[in-house]
C-alpha positions as CSV (number, residue, x, y, z in Angstrom):
1,X,-6.2,130.7,83.3
2,X,-6.0,126.9,83.7
3,X,-5.5,126.4,80.0
4,X,-2.6,128.9,79.8
5,X,-0.7,126.8,82.3
6,X,-1.9,123.7,80.6
7,X,-0.2,124.5,77.4
8,X,3.1,125.1,79.1
9,X,3.0,121.8,81.0
10,X,1.4,119.4,78.5
11,X,4.7,118.5,76.9
12,X,6.0,117.3,80.2
13,X,3.1,115.4,81.7
14,X,1.2,112.6,80.0
15,X,-0.3,110.8,82.9
16,X,-3.8,111.2,84.2
17,X,-7.4,111.2,82.8
18,X,-7.6,113.2,79.6
19,X,-10.3,113.9,77.1
20,X,-10.5,114.7,73.4
21,X,-9.9,118.3,72.2
22,X,-13.5,119.3,71.2
23,X,-16.8,119.8,72.9
24,X,-18.7,120.1,69.7
25,X,-22.5,120.5,69.5
26,X,-23.7,119.5,66.0
27,X,-27.2,120.5,65.0
28,X,-29.0,119.3,61.9
29,X,-32.0,121.4,60.8
30,X,-34.2,119.4,58.4
31,X,-37.4,121.5,58.5
32,X,-37.3,122.1,54.7
33,X,-37.4,118.4,54.0
34,X,-40.9,116.9,54.2
35,X,-40.6,113.6,52.3
36,X,-38.3,111.6,54.7
37,X,-38.3,110.1,58.1
38,X,-36.9,112.3,60.8
39,X,-34.9,109.3,62.2
40,X,-32.3,109.5,59.4
41,X,-31.5,113.1,60.3
42,X,-31.3,112.3,64.0
43,X,-28.8,109.6,63.2
44,X,-26.8,112.0,61.0
45,X,-26.7,114.5,63.8
46,X,-25.5,111.9,66.4
47,X,-22.9,110.4,64.1
48,X,-21.4,113.8,63.2
49,X,-21.4,114.7,66.9
50,X,-19.6,111.5,67.8
51,X,-17.1,112.0,64.9
52,X,-16.1,115.5,66.1
53,X,-15.9,114.7,69.8
54,X,-14.5,111.1,69.7
55,X,-11.7,111.7,67.2
56,X,-8.3,112.4,68.6
57,X,-7.2,115.4,66.5
58,X,-3.8,116.3,68.1
59,X,-1.0,114.7,70.1
60,X,-1.8,117.0,73.0
61,X,-3.5,115.8,76.2
62,X,-6.6,117.8,77.1
63,X,-8.3,117.6,80.4
64,X,-12.1,117.4,80.3
65,X,-12.6,121.0,81.2
66,X,-10.0,122.1,78.7
67,X,-12.0,121.0,75.7
68,X,-12.7,123.7,73.1
69,X,-16.3,124.8,73.0
70,X,-17.6,124.8,69.4
71,X,-20.7,124.1,67.3
72,X,-21.5,123.1,63.7
73,X,-24.9,123.9,62.3
74,X,-26.2,122.2,59.2
75,X,-29.4,123.3,57.5
76,X,-30.5,120.6,55.0
77,X,-31.7,122.1,51.8
78,X,-31.8,119.0,49.6
79,X,-32.0,115.3,50.3
80,X,-32.4,112.5,47.7
81,X,-34.2,110.3,50.1
82,X,-31.4,107.8,50.3
83,X,-27.9,109.0,51.0
84,X,-27.1,112.4,49.4
85,X,-27.4,115.7,51.3
86,X,-26.8,119.4,50.5
87,X,-26.7,121.7,53.4
88,X,-25.6,125.2,54.5
89,X,-22.8,125.1,57.0
90,X,-21.9,127.4,60.0
91,X,-19.1,126.8,62.4
92,X,-18.5,128.7,65.7
93,X,-16.1,128.4,68.5
94,X,-15.2,130.2,71.7
95,X,-12.6,130.3,74.5
96,X,-12.9,131.3,78.2
97,X,-11.5,134.6,79.4
98,X,-9.1,134.4,82.4
99,X,-10.7,134.7,85.8
100,X,-14.2,135.4,84.5
101,X,-17.4,133.6,83.4
102,X,-17.2,135.2,80.0
103,X,-16.6,133.2,76.8
104,X,-15.2,135.1,73.8
105,X,-16.3,134.0,70.3
106,X,-13.2,133.1,68.3
107,X,-14.8,131.8,65.1
108,X,-18.2,132.5,63.5
109,X,-18.0,131.3,59.9
110,X,-20.6,130.6,57.4
111,X,-19.6,128.9,54.2
112,X,-20.4,131.2,51.3
113,X,-19.6,129.2,48.3
114,X,-22.6,127.1,47.5
115,X,-24.0,124.2,49.5
116,X,-22.0,121.6,51.5
117,X,-22.8,118.4,49.7
118,X,-22.0,114.9,50.9
119,X,-22.9,111.3,51.1
120,X,-24.0,109.7,54.4
121,X,-25.2,106.2,54.9
122,X,-26.8,105.4,58.2
123,X,-24.8,102.9,60.4
124,X,-21.7,103.1,58.2
125,X,-18.6,104.3,60.1
126,X,-17.3,107.8,59.4
127,X,-13.6,107.4,58.5
128,X,-11.0,110.1,58.2
129,X,-7.4,109.5,57.1
130,X,-5.2,112.6,57.0
131,X,-3.2,111.1,54.2
132,X,-6.0,110.5,51.8
133,X,-9.5,111.6,50.8
134,X,-12.1,109.2,52.0
135,X,-15.3,111.2,51.9
136,X,-16.4,114.8,51.7
137,X,-18.3,114.8,55.0
138,X,-15.3,113.6,57.0
139,X,-12.8,115.8,55.1
140,X,-14.9,118.9,55.6
141,X,-15.5,118.2,59.3
142,X,-11.8,117.4,59.9
143,X,-10.9,120.6,58.1
144,X,-13.0,122.6,60.5
145,X,-11.8,120.7,63.5
146,X,-8.3,121.8,62.7
147,X,-9.4,125.3,62.0
148,X,-11.2,125.5,65.4
149,X,-8.1,124.0,67.2
150,X,-5.7,126.2,65.2
151,X,-7.6,129.4,65.9
152,X,-7.9,128.5,69.6
153,X,-4.1,127.8,69.9
154,X,-3.4,131.1,68.2
155,X,-5.2,132.9,71.0
156,X,-3.0,131.4,73.7
157,X,0.5,131.6,72.0
158,X,1.7,133.6,69.1
159,X,1.3,131.5,65.9
160,X,0.5,128.5,68.1
161,X,-2.0,127.1,65.6
162,X,0.6,126.7,62.8
163,X,0.7,122.9,62.8
164,X,-3.1,122.6,62.6
165,X,-3.4,125.1,59.7
166,X,-0.8,122.9,57.9
167,X,-3.1,119.9,58.5
168,X,-5.9,121.9,57.0
169,X,-3.8,122.5,53.9
170,X,-3.0,118.8,53.6
171,X,-6.7,118.0,53.7
172,X,-7.3,120.5,50.9
173,X,-4.5,119.0,48.9
174,X,-5.9,115.5,49.3
175,X,-9.4,116.8,48.2
176,X,-8.3,118.3,44.9
177,X,-10.0,115.4,42.9
178,X,-13.1,115.3,45.0
179,X,-16.4,115.6,43.0
180,X,-17.8,118.1,45.5
181,X,-16.8,121.8,45.4
182,X,-15.1,124.1,47.9
183,X,-11.6,122.6,47.7
184,X,-10.1,124.2,44.6
185,X,-8.7,127.6,43.5
186,X,-10.8,129.6,41.1
187,X,-14.1,127.8,41.9
188,X,-15.4,131.1,42.9
189,X,-14.8,134.8,41.9
190,X,-14.2,135.6,45.6
191,X,-11.4,134.0,47.6
192,X,-13.6,132.6,50.3
193,X,-13.7,128.8,49.9
194,X,-11.7,126.3,52.0
195,X,-8.8,126.4,49.6
196,X,-8.2,130.1,50.0
197,X,-8.8,130.2,53.8
198,X,-6.2,127.5,54.3
199,X,-3.8,129.1,51.9
200,X,-4.1,132.5,53.7
201,X,-3.6,131.0,57.1
202,X,-0.4,129.3,56.0
203,X,0.9,132.5,54.2
204,X,3.4,134.6,56.0
205,X,1.8,137.7,54.6
206,X,-1.1,137.2,57.1
207,X,1.0,136.7,60.2
208,X,0.0,140.2,61.4
209,X,-3.6,139.0,61.7
210,X,-2.6,135.9,63.5
211,X,-0.5,138.0,65.9
212,X,-3.6,140.1,66.5
213,X,-5.5,137.0,67.6
214,X,-2.8,136.4,70.3
215,X,-2.5,140.0,71.5
216,X,-6.3,140.6,71.4
217,X,-7.1,137.6,73.5
218,X,-4.1,136.6,75.7
219,X,-2.7,140.1,76.3
220,X,-5.9,142.0,76.0
221,X,-9.1,140.2,77.1
222,X,-7.4,138.0,79.6
223,X,-5.8,141.1,81.2
224,X,-9.0,143.1,81.3
225,X,-10.5,141.0,84.1
226,X,-7.8,142.5,86.5
227,X,-7.0,145.8,84.6
228,X,-9.5,147.1,82.2
229,X,-7.5,150.0,81.0
230,X,-4.3,148.1,80.3
231,X,-6.1,145.2,78.6
232,X,-8.2,147.6,76.4
233,X,-5.0,149.4,75.5
234,X,-3.5,146.2,74.1
235,X,-6.6,145.5,72.2
236,X,-6.5,149.1,70.7
237,X,-2.9,148.4,69.6
238,X,-4.0,145.1,68.0
239,X,-6.8,146.8,66.1
240,X,-4.2,149.2,64.7
241,X,-2.3,146.2,63.3
242,X,-5.4,145.2,61.3
243,X,-4.8,148.2,59.1
244,X,-1.6,146.5,58.0
245,X,-3.5,143.4,56.8
246,X,-6.1,145.6,55.1
247,X,-3.6,147.6,53.2
248,X,-2.1,144.4,51.7
249,X,-5.4,143.9,49.9
250,X,-4.6,140.2,49.2
251,X,-7.2,138.4,51.1
252,X,-9.7,140.5,53.0
253,X,-11.8,137.4,53.8
254,X,-9.6,136.7,56.8
255,X,-10.5,140.2,58.1
256,X,-14.1,139.4,57.5
257,X,-13.8,136.2,59.5
258,X,-12.2,138.2,62.4
259,X,-15.0,140.8,62.5
260,X,-17.8,138.2,62.0
261,X,-16.7,136.9,65.4
262,X,-15.7,140.1,67.1
263,X,-17.8,143.0,66.1
264,X,-20.3,142.9,69.0
265,X,-17.5,142.2,71.5
266,X,-15.5,145.2,70.2
267,X,-18.5,147.5,70.7
268,X,-18.9,146.3,74.3
269,X,-15.2,146.7,75.0
270,X,-15.2,150.4,74.0
271,X,-18.6,151.2,75.5
272,X,-16.9,152.5,78.6
273,X,-13.7,153.9,77.0
274,X,-12.9,157.6,76.9
275,X,-13.6,159.7,73.8
276,X,-10.1,159.9,72.5
277,X,-9.7,156.1,72.7
278,X,-13.0,155.5,71.0
279,X,-12.2,157.9,68.2
280,X,-8.8,156.3,67.6
281,X,-10.2,152.8,67.1
282,X,-13.3,154.0,65.3
283,X,-11.2,155.8,62.6
284,X,-9.6,152.4,61.9
285,X,-12.7,150.2,62.2
286,X,-14.8,152.3,59.8
287,X,-12.1,151.7,57.2
288,X,-11.2,148.0,57.7
289,X,-14.8,146.8,58.5
290,X,-17.1,148.9,56.5
291,X,-19.9,146.4,56.7
292,X,-20.3,147.0,60.4
293,X,-19.6,150.8,60.5
294,X,-23.1,151.5,61.8
295,X,-22.5,149.3,64.8
296,X,-19.3,151.1,65.7
297,X,-21.1,154.4,65.6
298,X,-23.1,153.2,68.6
299,X,-20.0,153.2,70.8
300,X,-20.2,155.9,73.4
301,X,-23.6,157.3,72.3
302,X,-24.9,157.0,75.9
303,X,-21.9,158.7,77.5
């Protein structure tokens, strides 16, 4: 794949025409708000789109077609009519699979800890400084920009996203005094907010899951285009490693994040596998991903 070669060469070549890292589609759904002009929401959508796509998030040079495909979806639940918004938030990203037209979902995350609240004033610039907290909207978007990039890099090289997960942690640290929620430990009974996600991704206890991301994508999916059996075998081995993460019982939210992105893909991968291979992974999946057990039962039913 072009991007695989790109990561090996980027440190040596800096000339040429390059683009920013993200091709991010931001959508703002304001159907629940009936007492405001639609123009303000359209401006919000455009400004957030520009912020994500025009900011240079890394020191790496990305060619135009190397940009990471991603999306951010906001559903406005509350608006004070002036400058304060409360929304739900969903972030998705994907990466291409070698020598195919298929894009694999890497991230499919919905914030679960209340609403994403922020101030936005039309025509005022959105400013992010990685050394300080300027606003909730730019800090949250920057946090997810680095999550998207870090997860993507983890799929191309083992632990390749480390520097970006560290940037996430720095954003969290800077936001500890922010009036908005989602940044601090113990704000929720479940370890699912931004604080806990960044902590887990920077914790060596969860390196097995990050290793799974590399093996699953680079040594599994990327190989399946040329050799289905070998690629699927690597994916089976990767799924076995998920049991290690599960048994640690420290932060199962990262496992949930993985399966929120991968459940349908896993079902498709094993739809043509032999019975013994299916049984082996099913015995693991029904333990580590109970919420989707019924989907895994569909594997091989038509064989």
